Biopython code that builds the backbone (N, CA, C, O; Angstrom):
import numpy as np
from Bio.PDB.StructureBuilder import StructureBuilder

atoms = [
    (1, "MET", "N", (85.945, 99.242, 96.381)),
    (1, "MET", "CA", (86.454, 98.689, 94.869)),
    (1, "MET", "C", (85.073, 99.423, 94.431)),
    (1, "MET", "O", (84.083, 99.775, 95.071)),
    (2, "GLU", "N", (85.343, 99.479, 93.420)),
    (2, "GLU", "CA", (84.286, 100.524, 92.004)),
    (2, "GLU", "C", (83.760, 99.124, 91.831)),
    (2, "GLU", "O", (84.414, 98.108, 92.068)),
    (3, "GLU", "N", (82.362, 99.168, 91.340)),
    (3, "GLU", "CA", (81.339, 98.257, 90.634)),
    (3, "GLU", "C", (81.374, 98.515, 89.439)),
    (3, "GLU", "O", (80.906, 99.571, 89.012)),
    (4, "PRO", "N", (81.946, 97.587, 88.640)),
    (4, "PRO", "CA", (81.563, 97.974, 87.153)),
    (4, "PRO", "C", (80.469, 98.274, 86.691)),
    (4, "PRO", "O", (79.500, 97.892, 87.346)),
    (5, "ASP", "N", (80.241, 98.956, 85.578)),
    (5, "ASP", "CA", (78.681, 98.912, 84.808)),
    (5, "ASP", "C", (78.298, 97.899, 83.821)),
    (5, "ASP", "O", (79.020, 97.470, 82.921)),
    (6, "MET", "N", (77.344, 97.632, 84.024)),
    (6, "MET", "CA", (76.904, 96.689, 83.076)),
    (6, "MET", "C", (76.657, 97.533, 81.777)),
    (6, "MET", "O", (76.151, 98.640, 81.961)),
    (7, "HIS", "N", (76.971, 97.128, 80.371)),
    (7, "HIS", "CA", (76.762, 97.499, 79.544)),
    (7, "HIS", "C", (75.780, 96.486, 78.773)),
    (7, "HIS", "O", (75.548, 95.307, 79.040)),
    (8, "MET", "N", (75.080, 97.589, 77.351)),
    (8, "MET", "CA", (73.820, 96.824, 76.585)),
    (8, "MET", "C", (73.844, 96.671, 75.075)),
    (8, "MET", "O", (73.323, 97.692, 74.625)),
    (9, "THR", "N", (74.211, 95.861, 74.077)),
    (9, "THR", "CA", (73.877, 96.377, 72.676)),
    (9, "THR", "C", (73.004, 95.448, 72.319)),
    (9, "THR", "O", (72.673, 94.469, 72.988)),
    (10, "TYR", "N", (72.525, 95.834, 70.969)),
    (10, "TYR", "CA", (71.045, 95.454, 70.536)),
    (10, "TYR", "C", (71.380, 95.441, 69.358)),
    (10, "TYR", "O", (71.780, 96.526, 68.937)),
    (11, "ASP", "N", (71.365, 94.336, 68.426)),
    (11, "ASP", "CA", (71.999, 94.329, 67.147)),
    (11, "ASP", "C", (70.004, 93.871, 66.394)),
    (11, "ASP", "O", (69.422, 92.847, 66.750)),
    (12, "PRO", "N", (69.548, 94.623, 65.668)),
    (12, "PRO", "CA", (68.372, 94.515, 65.105)),
    (12, "PRO", "C", (67.906, 93.501, 64.055)),
    (12, "PRO", "O", (66.852, 92.887, 63.890)),
    (13, "ALA", "N", (69.067, 93.551, 63.413)),
    (13, "ALA", "CA", (69.235, 92.022, 62.230)),
    (13, "ALA", "C", (69.261, 91.251, 62.867)),
    (13, "ALA", "O", (68.898, 90.339, 62.124)),
    (14, "ALA", "N", (69.533, 90.543, 64.403)),
    (14, "ALA", "CA", (70.039, 89.727, 64.214)),
    (14, "ALA", "C", (68.861, 89.367, 65.606)),
    (14, "ALA", "O", (68.824, 88.274, 66.170)),
    (15, "ASP", "N", (67.953, 90.571, 65.965)),
    (15, "ASP", "CA", (67.471, 90.353, 67.027)),
    (15, "ASP", "C", (67.733, 89.263, 68.552)),
    (15, "ASP", "O", (67.223, 88.352, 69.203)),
    (16, "ALA", "N", (69.149, 90.355, 68.460)),
    (16, "ALA", "CA", (69.895, 89.648, 69.703)),
    (16, "ALA", "C", (70.639, 91.012, 70.377)),
    (16, "ALA", "O", (71.336, 91.815, 69.756)),
    (17, "ALA", "N", (70.210, 91.067, 72.213)),
    (17, "ALA", "CA", (71.203, 91.699, 72.844)),
    (17, "ALA", "C", (71.979, 91.030, 74.346)),
    (17, "ALA", "O", (71.695, 90.347, 75.330)),
    (18, "TYR", "N", (73.128, 91.762, 73.724)),
    (18, "TYR", "CA", (74.121, 91.405, 74.747)),
    (18, "TYR", "C", (74.669, 92.132, 75.862)),
    (18, "TYR", "O", (75.334, 93.106, 75.510)),
    (19, "PHE", "N", (74.569, 91.906, 77.362)),
    (19, "PHE", "CA", (74.849, 92.326, 78.239)),
    (19, "PHE", "C", (76.072, 92.098, 78.989)),
    (19, "PHE", "O", (76.317, 90.984, 79.452)),
    (20, "THR", "N", (76.975, 93.245, 79.159)),
    (20, "THR", "CA", (78.212, 93.037, 79.142)),
    (20, "THR", "C", (78.385, 92.836, 80.884)),
    (20, "THR", "O", (77.692, 93.742, 81.348)),
    (21, "ILE", "N", (78.970, 92.090, 81.988)),
    (21, "ILE", "CA", (79.076, 92.895, 83.255)),
    (21, "ILE", "C", (80.355, 92.797, 83.584)),
    (21, "ILE", "O", (80.741, 93.144, 84.700)),
    (22, "ALA", "N", (81.391, 92.186, 82.411)),
    (22, "ALA", "CA", (82.558, 92.648, 83.061)),
    (22, "ALA", "C", (82.954, 93.731, 82.357)),
    (22, "ALA", "O", (82.346, 93.907, 81.301)),
    (23, "ASP", "N", (83.932, 94.629, 82.681)),
    (23, "ASP", "CA", (84.588, 96.195, 82.499)),
    (23, "ASP", "C", (84.556, 95.728, 80.442)),
    (23, "ASP", "O", (84.183, 96.470, 79.533)),
    (24, "GLU", "N", (84.993, 94.550, 80.354)),
    (24, "GLU", "CA", (84.711, 94.783, 78.753)),
    (24, "GLU", "C", (85.511, 93.065, 78.363)),
    (24, "GLU", "O", (86.429, 92.465, 78.921)),
    (25, "VAL", "N", (84.643, 92.717, 77.166)),
    (25, "VAL", "CA", (85.099, 91.023, 77.127)),
    (25, "VAL", "C", (85.709, 91.026, 75.827)),
    (25, "VAL", "O", (85.205, 91.424, 74.777)),
    (26, "ALA", "N", (87.012, 90.470, 76.041)),
    (26, "ALA", "CA", (87.871, 90.682, 74.903)),
    (26, "ALA", "C", (87.457, 89.332, 73.823)),
    (26, "ALA", "O", (86.618, 88.455, 74.023)),
    (27, "PRO", "N", (88.163, 89.479, 72.896)),
    (27, "PRO", "CA", (87.513, 88.365, 71.890)),
    (27, "PRO", "C", (88.531, 86.854, 72.646)),
    (27, "PRO", "O", (89.558, 86.871, 73.324)),
    (28, "GLY", "N", (87.872, 85.947, 72.261)),
    (28, "GLY", "CA", (88.489, 84.530, 72.994)),
    (28, "GLY", "C", (88.307, 84.982, 74.302)),
    (28, "GLY", "O", (88.362, 83.941, 74.958)),
    (29, "GLU", "N", (88.068, 86.190, 75.316)),
    (29, "GLU", "CA", (88.190, 85.307, 76.294)),
    (29, "GLU", "C", (86.497, 84.824, 77.190)),
    (29, "GLU", "O", (86.363, 84.329, 78.309)),
    (30, "ALA", "N", (85.829, 85.063, 76.558)),
    (30, "ALA", "CA", (84.564, 84.023, 77.005)),
    (30, "ALA", "C", (85.072, 81.929, 76.604)),
    (30, "ALA", "O", (84.772, 81.388, 75.539)),
    (31, "THR", "N", (85.476, 81.542, 77.222)),
    (31, "THR", "CA", (85.705, 80.013, 76.964)),
    (31, "THR", "C", (84.786, 79.434, 77.574)),
    (31, "THR", "O", (85.133, 78.253, 77.592)),
    (32, "ARG", "N", (83.705, 79.545, 78.151)),
    (32, "ARG", "CA", (82.399, 78.698, 78.535)),
    (32, "ARG", "C", (81.495, 79.024, 78.462)),
    (32, "ARG", "O", (81.341, 80.143, 78.952)),
    (33, "GLN", "N", (80.250, 78.372, 77.844)),
    (33, "GLN", "CA", (78.673, 79.610, 77.602)),
    (33, "GLN", "C", (78.077, 78.068, 78.079)),
    (33, "GLN", "O", (78.278, 76.867, 77.899)),
    (34, "ILE", "N", (77.445, 78.747, 78.611)),
    (34, "ILE", "CA", (75.789, 77.912, 78.690)),
    (34, "ILE", "C", (74.608, 78.468, 78.023)),
    (34, "ILE", "O", (74.277, 79.654, 77.997)),
    (35, "VAL", "N", (73.848, 77.192, 77.340)),
    (35, "VAL", "CA", (72.843, 77.627, 76.384)),
    (35, "VAL", "C", (71.479, 77.663, 76.969)),
    (35, "VAL", "O", (71.099, 76.529, 77.259)),
    (36, "THR", "N", (70.787, 78.415, 77.183)),
    (36, "THR", "CA", (69.659, 77.927, 77.571)),
    (36, "THR", "C", (68.657, 78.062, 76.916)),
    (36, "THR", "O", (68.609, 78.984, 76.101)),
    (37, "PRO", "N", (67.877, 77.434, 77.034)),
    (37, "PRO", "CA", (66.535, 77.929, 75.812)),
    (37, "PRO", "C", (65.105, 78.052, 76.651)),
    (37, "PRO", "O", (64.449, 77.189, 77.235)),
    (38, "VAL", "N", (64.899, 79.418, 76.481)),
    (38, "VAL", "CA", (63.481, 80.196, 77.142)),
    (38, "VAL", "C", (62.297, 80.364, 76.682)),
    (38, "VAL", "O", (62.558, 81.435, 76.135)),
    (39, "GLU", "N", (61.328, 80.221, 76.469)),
    (39, "GLU", "CA", (59.978, 80.528, 75.926)),
    (39, "GLU", "C", (60.157, 81.864, 75.026)),
    (39, "GLU", "O", (60.102, 82.992, 75.515)),
    (40, "GLY", "N", (60.422, 81.550, 73.374)),
    (40, "GLY", "CA", (60.635, 83.081, 72.616)),
    (40, "GLY", "C", (62.372, 83.452, 72.350)),
    (40, "GLY", "O", (62.872, 84.519, 71.993)),
    (41, "GLY", "N", (62.870, 82.463, 72.593)),
    (41, "GLY", "CA", (64.493, 82.900, 72.764)),
    (41, "GLY", "C", (65.962, 81.683, 73.208)),
    (41, "GLY", "O", (65.915, 80.455, 73.283)),
    (42, "THR", "N", (66.644, 82.218, 73.337)),
    (42, "THR", "CA", (67.472, 81.561, 73.882)),
    (42, "THR", "C", (68.670, 82.294, 74.455)),
    (42, "THR", "O", (69.340, 83.079, 73.782)),
    (43, "VAL", "N", (68.953, 81.957, 75.938)),
    (43, "VAL", "CA", (70.133, 82.998, 76.808)),
    (43, "VAL", "C", (71.169, 82.165, 76.699)),
    (43, "VAL", "O", (71.125, 80.946, 76.865)),
    (44, "VAL", "N", (72.401, 83.017, 76.333)),
    (44, "VAL", "CA", (73.464, 82.038, 76.680)),
    (44, "VAL", "C", (74.593, 82.728, 77.645)),
    (44, "VAL", "O", (75.138, 83.803, 77.399)),
    (45, "LEU", "N", (74.780, 82.101, 78.517)),
    (45, "LEU", "CA", (75.869, 82.662, 79.180)),
    (45, "LEU", "C", (77.375, 82.514, 79.120)),
    (45, "LEU", "O", (77.981, 81.442, 79.109)),
    (46, "ASP", "N", (77.824, 83.549, 79.088)),
    (46, "ASP", "CA", (79.977, 83.519, 78.823)),
    (46, "ASP", "C", (80.231, 83.527, 80.532)),
    (46, "ASP", "O", (79.790, 84.140, 81.504)),
    (47, "PHE", "N", (81.135, 82.548, 80.275)),
    (47, "PHE", "CA", (82.441, 82.547, 81.302)),
    (47, "PHE", "C", (83.384, 82.649, 80.836)),
    (47, "PHE", "O", (83.644, 82.393, 79.661)),
    (48, "SER", "N", (84.420, 83.224, 82.024)),
    (48, "SER", "CA", (85.850, 83.392, 81.244)),
    (48, "SER", "C", (86.516, 82.135, 81.637)),
    (48, "SER", "O", (85.614, 81.369, 81.976)),
    (49, "SER", "N", (87.707, 81.532, 81.760)),
    (49, "SER", "CA", (87.927, 80.617, 81.829)),
    (49, "SER", "C", (88.111, 79.991, 83.226)),
    (49, "SER", "O", (88.138, 78.789, 83.491)),
    (50, "SER", "N", (88.284, 81.497, 84.436)),
    (50, "SER", "CA", (87.936, 81.577, 85.744)),
    (50, "SER", "C", (87.238, 81.310, 86.221)),
    (50, "SER", "O", (87.321, 81.469, 87.439)),
    (51, "GLY", "N", (85.992, 80.693, 85.652)),
    (51, "GLY", "CA", (84.712, 80.647, 86.007)),
    (51, "GLY", "C", (83.423, 82.165, 86.020)),
    (51, "GLY", "O", (82.205, 81.984, 86.023)),
    (52, "THR", "N", (83.956, 83.278, 86.024)),
    (52, "THR", "CA", (83.664, 84.384, 86.081)),
    (52, "THR", "C", (82.604, 84.449, 85.304)),
    (52, "THR", "O", (82.754, 83.639, 84.390)),
    (53, "LEU", "N", (81.527, 85.061, 85.212)),
    (53, "LEU", "CA", (80.430, 85.103, 84.324)),
    (53, "LEU", "C", (80.887, 87.039, 83.651)),
    (53, "LEU", "O", (81.010, 88.076, 84.303)),
    (54, "LEU", "N", (80.966, 86.885, 82.740)),
    (54, "LEU", "CA", (81.442, 87.921, 81.650)),
    (54, "LEU", "C", (80.142, 88.800, 80.825)),
    (54, "LEU", "O", (80.163, 89.833, 80.155)),
    (55, "GLY", "N", (79.339, 88.121, 81.113)),
    (55, "GLY", "CA", (78.261, 88.794, 80.015)),
    (55, "GLY", "C", (76.424, 87.303, 79.373)),
    (55, "GLY", "O", (76.415, 86.086, 79.564)),
    (56, "PHE", "N", (75.703, 87.842, 78.941)),
    (56, "PHE", "CA", (74.922, 86.778, 78.349)),
    (56, "PHE", "C", (74.419, 87.716, 77.434)),
    (56, "PHE", "O", (74.397, 88.943, 77.338)),
    (57, "GLU", "N", (73.918, 86.502, 76.628)),
    (57, "GLU", "CA", (73.104, 87.267, 75.474)),
    (57, "GLU", "C", (71.669, 86.157, 75.314)),
    (57, "GLU", "O", (71.283, 85.009, 75.533)),
    (58, "VAL", "N", (71.216, 87.657, 74.692)),
    (58, "VAL", "CA", (69.870, 87.171, 74.872)),
    (58, "VAL", "C", (69.653, 87.020, 73.296)),
    (58, "VAL", "O", (70.072, 87.848, 72.488)),
    (59, "LEU", "N", (68.738, 85.518, 72.856)),
    (59, "LEU", "CA", (68.320, 85.789, 71.502)),
    (59, "LEU", "C", (66.726, 85.705, 71.376)),
    (59, "LEU", "O", (65.927, 85.252, 72.197)),
    (60, "GLY", "N", (66.486, 86.271, 70.114)),
    (60, "GLY", "CA", (64.485, 86.930, 70.483)),
    (60, "GLY", "C", (64.904, 87.915, 71.717)),
    (60, "GLY", "O", (64.360, 87.880, 72.821)),
    (61, "ALA", "N", (65.754, 88.625, 71.421)),
    (61, "ALA", "CA", (65.301, 89.862, 72.259)),
    (61, "ALA", "C", (64.198, 90.418, 71.966)),
    (61, "ALA", "O", (63.874, 90.691, 73.122)),
    (62, "GLN", "N", (63.379, 90.797, 71.362)),
    (62, "GLN", "CA", (62.492, 91.975, 71.416)),
    (62, "GLN", "C", (60.928, 90.838, 71.855)),
    (62, "GLN", "O", (59.760, 91.179, 71.663)),
    (63, "ARG", "N", (61.342, 89.626, 72.400)),
    (63, "ARG", "CA", (59.920, 88.901, 72.996)),
    (63, "ARG", "C", (60.482, 88.544, 74.418)),
    (63, "ARG", "O", (59.647, 88.035, 75.166)),
    (64, "LEU", "N", (61.722, 88.715, 74.918)),
    (64, "LEU", "CA", (62.413, 88.869, 76.110)),
    (64, "LEU", "C", (62.687, 90.080, 76.469)),
    (64, "LEU", "O", (61.846, 90.563, 77.227)),
    (65, "VAL", "N", (63.296, 90.545, 76.281)),
    (65, "VAL", "CA", (63.633, 92.174, 76.828)),
    (65, "VAL", "C", (62.558, 93.259, 76.779)),
    (65, "VAL", "O", (62.108, 93.550, 75.671)),
    (66, "PRO", "N", (62.047, 93.960, 77.991)),
    (66, "PRO", "CA", (61.697, 95.187, 77.662)),
    (66, "PRO", "C", (61.809, 95.676, 76.448)),
    (66, "PRO", "O", (62.438, 94.902, 75.727)),
    (67, "THR", "N", (61.312, 97.055, 75.686)),
    (67, "THR", "CA", (61.021, 97.138, 74.792)),
    (67, "THR", "C", (62.217, 98.554, 75.153)),
    (67, "THR", "O", (63.369, 98.637, 74.728)),
    (68, "GLU", "N", (61.546, 99.472, 75.984)),
    (68, "GLU", "CA", (61.877, 100.523, 76.747)),
    (68, "GLU", "C", (63.616, 100.342, 76.449)),
    (68, "GLU", "O", (64.251, 100.863, 75.533)),
    (69, "VAL", "N", (63.967, 99.728, 77.184)),
    (69, "VAL", "CA", (65.659, 98.519, 77.257)),
    (69, "VAL", "C", (66.337, 98.485, 75.822)),
    (69, "VAL", "O", (67.257, 99.185, 75.396)),
    (70, "LEU", "N", (65.694, 97.575, 75.260)),
    (70, "LEU", "CA", (66.026, 97.542, 73.777)),
    (70, "LEU", "C", (66.153, 98.953, 72.946)),
    (70, "LEU", "O", (66.915, 99.067, 71.987)),
    (71, "GLY", "N", (65.215, 100.142, 73.486)),
    (71, "GLY", "CA", (65.648, 101.380, 72.626)),
    (71, "GLY", "C", (66.535, 102.105, 73.094)),
    (71, "GLY", "O", (66.724, 103.043, 72.319)),
    (72, "ARG", "N", (67.057, 102.145, 73.804)),
    (72, "ARG", "CA", (68.087, 102.585, 74.788)),
    (72, "ARG", "C", (69.687, 102.288, 74.333)),
    (72, "ARG", "O", (70.658, 103.044, 74.316)),
    (73, "ALA", "N", (69.506, 100.446, 73.865)),
    (73, "ALA", "CA", (70.289, 99.994, 73.584)),
    (73, "ALA", "C", (71.290, 100.202, 72.438)),
    (73, "ALA", "O", (70.767, 99.804, 71.397)),
    (74, "PRO", "N", (72.870, 100.805, 72.174)),
    (74, "PRO", "CA", (73.254, 100.913, 70.631)),
    (74, "PRO", "C", (73.516, 99.756, 70.159)),
    (74, "PRO", "O", (73.482, 98.746, 70.862)),
    (75, "SER", "N", (73.777, 99.752, 69.059)),
    (75, "SER", "CA", (74.126, 98.918, 68.061)),
    (75, "SER", "C", (75.423, 98.364, 68.086)),
    (75, "SER", "O", (76.376, 99.133, 67.959)),
    (76, "PRO", "N", (75.670, 96.811, 68.268)),
    (76, "PRO", "CA", (77.261, 96.411, 68.509)),
    (76, "PRO", "C", (77.977, 97.218, 67.103)),
    (76, "PRO", "O", (77.564, 97.524, 65.984)),
    (77, "PRO", "N", (79.416, 97.380, 67.930)),
    (77, "PRO", "CA", (80.578, 98.060, 66.925)),
    (77, "PRO", "C", (80.744, 96.761, 65.250)),
    (77, "PRO", "O", (80.779, 95.549, 65.462)),
    (78, "PRO", "N", (80.795, 97.136, 64.265)),
    (78, "PRO", "CA", (80.939, 96.600, 63.089)),
    (78, "PRO", "C", (82.282, 95.597, 62.936)),
    (78, "PRO", "O", (83.439, 96.011, 62.850)),
    (79, "ARG", "N", (81.769, 93.845, 62.917)),
    (79, "ARG", "CA", (82.856, 93.555, 62.923)),
    (79, "ARG", "C", (84.036, 93.392, 61.527)),
    (79, "ARG", "O", (83.694, 93.351, 60.345)),
    (80, "SER", "N", (85.137, 93.335, 61.922)),
    (80, "SER", "CA", (86.145, 93.511, 60.795)),
    (80, "SER", "C", (86.787, 92.084, 60.502)),
    (80, "SER", "O", (87.640, 91.959, 59.623)),
]
sb = StructureBuilder()
sb.init_structure("model")
sb.init_model(0)
sb.init_chain("A")
sb.init_seg("    ")
for serial, (resi, resn, name, xyz) in enumerate(atoms, 1):
    if name == "N":
        sb.init_residue(resn, " ", resi, " ")
    sb.init_atom(name, np.array(xyz, "f"), 0.0, 1.0, " ", f" {name:<3s}", serial, name[0])
structure = sb.get_structure()
């Protein structure tokens, strides 16, 4: 079985990075979140209705994610 690739986007205006663990996360697919405040920001875990971890968001990414990782991340697609 092939492992899904982890993808990341970074929105500098929001200082938010999103790491997708599932192949793709469709709108509304994340039905449960666990919000964890950490020193310098917040980490939000997104789960499907079956309990699978889909991805996680890092708020305050400039303080929590290495600069070289943020520098490689594309911006998220614009919302319609």
